[in-house]
N, C-alpha and C positions, 0 to 999 in steps of 0.2 A: 947758532941757528936760533932764530926768533921764535917766540911762542906761536905766532900765527902760522908760520911755516911748519912747525912740528905738528900743530893741530891739523893742518891740511894733509900732511903726510899720513898721519894716523887715520884720518877720515878716508883717504884714498885706499889705505891698506884694508880698512874695514869693508869698504865697498868691494874690493877684489876678493876678499875672503867670503863675503856673502854670495857673490856671483859664482865663485868656485863651488861652494856648498850646493847652490841651486843646480849647477851643471852636474855635479856628482850624484845628487839625489835623482835628477832626471834620468841619468844613465842607469842608476840602480833600478829605477822603476821600469825602464825598458828591459833590463835583464830579468827582473822578476816576472814581468808579463810573458817573456819568452819561456821561462821555466814553467810557469803555471799553464801556459798554452800546451806545452808538451805533456803535462800531467793530465789535463782534461781532454786531450785528443782533438782539439779544434784544428780544422784544416785551414782556416782563414787567419793565419798567424798575424799578419799585418793589421787586420781589422781588430783582432783581440788586443794587440798592443795599443792600438789607438784608443780603444775603450778604457784600458787601464790608465793610460796617460791622461785621458780626459777626466777620469775619476780623480786622479791625483791632483789635477790642477783645479778641481772644483772647491777644494777646501785645504787649508794649511795643515801640515802634520801628516802623520802616517795612518791615522785611524781609518780614514775613508778608503784608502787603498787596501788596507788589511781587511776591512769589512767586505769590499768588493771581491777580492780574490777568495776569501773564505766562502762566500756565497757561491761563487762560480765552482769552486772545488766540491762543495756539498751538492750542488745541483748536478754535477757530473758523477756523483757517487764516490768521490775520493774522500777518504777519512784522514784529512790533514788538519791538525789543530792550530790554533792561533799561536801557540808557543813555537811551533815548527816554522810557521810563516815568519814570525818576528825574528827568529834565529837566521833564517835564510835571507831576510831583508838586511840584517846586520852584516852577514857574510858578503852579500852582494854590494853593500856600500863600500867595503874595502876593495872588492874586485873592481868596482867602477873607478874608485880613486886611483888604484894602481894602473888601470888601463889608461886613464887620462894623463897620469904622470909620464907613462911610457910614450904616449903620443906627443906630449909637450917636449920631451927630450929629443924626439926625432926632428922637430922643427928647427 
């Protein structure tokens, strides 16, 4: 295998890994929004999920989504701390990855 071909394969793998991480993180954000929506008692679940997804897409990383859901929880009178949300985000990342792996296996 020539160097150029190995480089192209490595580059392709990197792009696939990046796309998969993006998809898993998007699924995690959707799951998080559903969870928070149930805690704060909003009846417009789809609208709330859209708000969270929009916030998540407005800036890279997890800080903006963490800030948003913490504010929403506080505004709803829920006493949930940042460490709890971060732990839930971590758990949901694994849940999202497992869900997507199962879905891929069915194809």
